[in-house]
C-alpha angles and dihedrals in degrees: 000000000000110000106242099151121062137173151335089239127173117253127180087211101046107018110225109003137189109209125218117205096201091163126061113248114298100349097143147144091233135045098202119206087229103041107141097202092058139259119327112273092202125013115205142149099194115103121227146151117284103160124007109245089238092061091051091046092052090051091045088050094050091049092049088050090054097052126095113237089250087059096056112135128249088208143009103222127199100212113143129171086257134043109297096207091066083077107099089202094055096115091048092046094053092051089049094048093048088054090074087067102254127110113254123227125196120200108198138172086225092231096128095036094111094067111097093222094052089049091051091049094049091050087072091063122091095216129026126185115201122198115226111166097162144349090215109099095208091053092044087060093050097041102039101023093213130204107271092246096062123098118208098206089050090052090050091053093048087054090052093050094045094048090056094055106032114103101191132079109300120193132168132215126205122190114211121205124191116265090354115076100353102087119123089244096053091042090053095051088044091052092050090054093048091049089057091055095042106212122198087237130004108210123207113206140179132196108270098181131043109297124233094246126056112238094038114122133174121259108259129240095270092056094045091052093046087053093048091052092049097046091050088048086061089053093252118150099234135193135175129238103191099143096273116111127186146117099296098178112040110082114227093192088246114112097204096047091044098049093046092049096045098043089053085067107025132021108235128218116235094250091055089048093052092045087054089050092053094047093051092043089241129162126237089236087067090062091042090051094052089052095047090049093050096244096115126033123210117216137178125216129163097343089312127109114217131190119210134182103257112237108164126077 
């Protein structure tokens, strides 16, 4: 029996999540330069049946029956290795999954979001994550390597329309690549667009595993901090997805644990770091040691000093 259901897996965004692989491996509308599961095996934009929703539901039911009560998921998440909206039964699948009593999330690359039927089906979900790596068409082709029949401007308009009508939790994710879509000009344009659609959270991500295409590198700490500053300037609630998970908000009373956890998600201004140091009875030598050991990076922007968890070698 093909493995369609996986997990539960821990997710900072969704808590404890059971994943649903509703698309065969690497059937996608994009072949992103940064994809961390390899190049697309088959690129398409035509929606069709891959697995009947009843088959998926039976596998989910079996998985849920095998779980201890303490392992009950916070979300059932449709997050295949391809594009979930290529599934022509997506709407029916979401409804069936919700019937098991858990909220349903869909993680999509947004490429089919302009289609009315796709929008209507995603409206059934409780949580939708939309991929928006750039608003620049030339860079979109370079970063996302889309199917030839896709139109970037049409996709962006579809995102605008969907965001106005969706009643659930809407978030965005933007993957930043070094010297590609991480310039101040590009980040400013992206932030303007995201401000327009007003997601609950705008996630800034970098590749954390070897990407599909050679010559593709994650944006560095300087670019990520710049992106964070620009996004927050546009009143976007922003978090980082840089490969480090952890409890970013509950203070343990240990300065080292707290700053490593927080700066993996949010760059911290110097005044906030010093306040945390004071609250946890820490010593400035602890901070200096983290910098010296390349665990924290110190950066300057617009007369402010920031600290960010170091994630590049």
